[in-house]
N, C-alpha and C positions, 0 to 999 in steps of 0.2 A: 865768733866766726865771721868772716869778709863775704860778701854779698857774691862775688865770684864763687866761693867756694858752697856757700849755701846753694846756690843755682845748681851746681853743676850734679850736687849730691841731689837734691831733686830729679832733676833729669834721670840720674842714675838709677834713682829708683821705679820712675814711673815707666823708662823702657825699657827695665830690667840688665843692665849694662854695668859690667865691671867699674866702679869706685877707681880714680886716679888714687896711685898713692899719695901725692902731693895732698890728696882734699882727706884722704883718708886719715895724716898724721895730724890735720887742723883739727879732723875731729876729737883724735887723743886729748891732744891740749887744748881744746873747748871749755867754756865758763859753764857753770851749772847753767844758768841760765837760756844754753845755746840747746838743752839736752831736749826738749819737748820737741824741738823741731828735726832732732839728730833722731830722735826714737821715731816719731812719726813715718819720717824717710823709711826708714827701716821697717817697721810694720810695716807699709808700702809696699816695698818690694819681696817680703815674706808672703804678703797676702796673692800678691800679684802670682806667683810662682806657685804656693800651695794653697792659697786660701785659706780657712779659717780651722781647716783639722790640722790636727797634728800628732805626732808618733811618738810613742815611747819602746825604752827598749829597758831590759836587763840582763846581767851576767851572772857566772858564776865562775866562781875563782877556779881551777880545775885543777890547777899544782900551784901551788907557792911556795916563796923565798926559794934559799941556796941560790942565788941568783948569781952566776960569776962576773956578773956587767958591772961598772960602775956607775949607773945613773946616779944621780944629785940628789936624786928628787926621792927616789925608791926604798922603803920600807925591808924587800923584799930584797935586795941585793945584800952576797952574805962579806961584802967589804963593808958595811954600816953593822954597828953597835945596836940593831933595834930591837925589838919585841917581838916580832912578825911571827907568825905563827909559821911553821915547814910542815908542809906535808908531800906525801909522794901523790903519783898522779891516779885521778880518780880514774874508776870503772867505768866502762860503756853505761855499766845499770845505774852507777849514781848520777852522770852525767844525764842519763834516761828521766831518771825522776828527778832532777833537777828542773830538766826542760817540760814536765807534765804541771810540775809544780807552778813554776815562770805562765804557764798559759791560762790560768789560775787570774791573773791579772790582763791589762789589758794593753799590753804590751806586742809591737810587731814583728820584734829580731831581738834572740834569746842567745847572748855572746858566748862563745866557753871561753874562758882566759887562762891561759899559764906561764909561770915566771920563764925566764932563760931566753938566752939565746934565740934555739931554735929551739922545737918539739920534737923531739928522735922518731921513728917508725914505726916503733911497733906502739908508743903513746899513741902516734898520729892514728894508727888503725881503731883506737881504743875508742877516738871521738868519730871516724868516718862508720863505725858498727853503734853507735848512740843514735846518730841520725837518719842511719836508715831503717832501725828497727821505730823508730817515730816520727810523722812529720802532722802537723796541721798545717788546715793552709792559712789561717791567719797569725801564723807562728811563724817566722823565718830563722833557720840556723843562720849562727855568725860566730865565726874562727876568732882569733886573737891570738896566736900558735909561734909567734917571734918571727924571724928573717927565714921563712919559707924556701924552696926551690920550686920552680917549674912544674914537676914530677909529680910533687905532696902537693901542690898546691891543686893541683888538675885531678889528684883522688880526692879532696875534701868536694872540688864542685862535683865531681861523679857519685862524691855520696848524699848530695842535698843542701850541700851550704853555699847558701846565696849571696854573703857576703862573707869580705873579709876584711878584720882590723888590724892597721897596723900605724901608730901616729908616726909621724916626722915630728913631734915632740915640742920644736922652738924651728925659730930660724936658720939657717944653716951656718951662719955667721958665727951663731952664739953654741953650736952645740959643743962644738970642743970643751967648753966650760961646762958641761951638760956630762957629758960620755966621751970615753977617752979608749973604751975597751970595742969598738966599733966606729962602723963610718957613718956619713948623714947617707951619701951614695948608697950603701947597703939597705938602707930604710928605703930611698927610690926606688929600686930596684927588684925589692919588696914588691912595694905597692903596684907595679908596671905588672910584675910578675901574675899577679892574682889580679890584674886584669885581663893581660892575656889569656890568663886560663877561664875564662867568663865569668868573671865573681863581681858582684861589685865592690867598689872600693870603699871602706870607712876610715878618713885619716885627720885626726886632727895634734890635740898637744896639751899643754900645762902652759899657762901664763901668770906672769907674776914669779919666776926664779933668775929675777935678776936682770933679764935683758931690757934695755933701752926701748920704747917708743919707736924707734926707727925699724927696729930689729921685729917690735910687734907686727908692724905695715909689714915687714920682709917676709915673716913669718903667712903672716893671709895673702900673701902675693905668691909664695910658692906654691900654696895651695891652688891657688887658683889657676897658675900654670896645670894642676895636674886634675882638677876637675875633680874631687871625690864624690859620689853620690850623697857622703852624710860627713860632715866635721864635729867629731865630739870637741866640746873645751872645756878642759881641767883649770880650778883657777888654785895653787900651792897652796897645799895642806900640809905644812910644813909641821916633819916627824923629827921626834929626837930619838939621837941616834946619825942620822943623816948630814949631810955636807951643808943642805940646806938649811937644818931646823931652826937657826935665827933668820931666818929670811920674815922681815916683812908681808904682811899680807896686803893684798889688793883693796884697796877701800870702793865700797859699793858704787860708788858714781865712777871710776878707771874699770871696774866689769863691766859695766850698760855701756858705754862705752867701745868697749873692746869688743863687747859682741856685736854692739851696732856696724863696726867697721868689718869684722869677718862676714856678715851680711851683706855687706853693701859691694865689698869684693869677692864674692861669690854667692852670686843670686842663683845662681840653680841648684845650689848644695843645702842638702838638712843644714840646718845649726843646732844638735842637742848639747845641754848643759849636764856636765855631769858634776864631777869631783869639787869642793870649794863654793858650791852655789849657796854655803851657808855662811859663807861672808857679805852676803846681801842681807842678814838677817831679814828685815820687815819688807824690802822690795825685792823677794823674790819673785814673789811673780809678772814684776816687769821686766824679765829675759825674754819673754816673748812681744811684747811691743820693743824692745830692741832688736825682734828680728831673730830669735830661737824658735827651730821647729819643733822642737822635742824637749825633752829631759829621761834625765836613765832615774829609772823606779826602783828602790830597794836597797841590799848597802851595795856597798862599790867594794873594791878590792881588801885594800888593808886600812879604810874608815869606814865607820858606820854609815848609811844613808837616811833619807828622811822616811816617817814612817807612811809609803804608801798610801793612805787613805788620809793623811793631810795633805798628799800631793793632789791627788783627784778629787779633793774637794775644792782644791783652788782652782783645779781645773774647770771644774764646775761655776764656778762662783766666775767665770771670766767670761761664760760663755761659749768655751771651745768645743769640738766634736774631735773624737780620734781619728787618727786613719787608721785603718787594717794594712 
């Protein structure tokens, strides 16, 4: 990287200012020898805002498969020939039980996730009922239920949901290559409606779906405009039977560069690393030095996660504390 870009990166990290798109693109194209400086700046930006306390989350797949949407990456789409399981909506009791089990882990957010464009009213009632049954001070309820309108989002907030998750998935310019059954604008509208309903917003997406480096920066900039409270970053795990089954997986150093870019362009947001962390192999612990503030513990939606005890040992070895 040239000296002016390095200087801008250091200043952004020190002042907590969003990095420019030009400097971000140079990070993505930087040489391996530049990575220690990049990670030092990303780590400083994380530490200045969040200290050395990390935040963990876990999810429940409360309604799986048979989705009518055509998202290219998704094993749960009915348009793909995958072996993903199909299950009907979980009951309020089952959701409450999963919440209690999650409380045994040091996680601060428990997400109820369902497949489909939008969860129906009757199923939303079950989700709300579960939250009304059980609330723990340290474990916040989070929902990921599709493209909901203001009234449904307000019902979730009144039931005790603190945060709503809805990914933008990728850059707006690349979104038509990923999904044709709904618009990017609808996703943005859902995020904004969740904010208006009084909930925190969690929104990120998937990297490594064939987008260009410029589009990765465009995606990070879109999130910067929305300023979500938390940004979950996933790195494509190609699933046989989906349109992206043959996509080449991202290299470890590209993943670390990408995390650093999202951190430096979104200095006020949590950055949580979720699916695809396995691609880092022996470098998994470096996500925090690249600016991440947390990870997802346990199994994901359609792929297995890492053993939680291994992740907790990794955090202990790194000397981080956990934030409630």
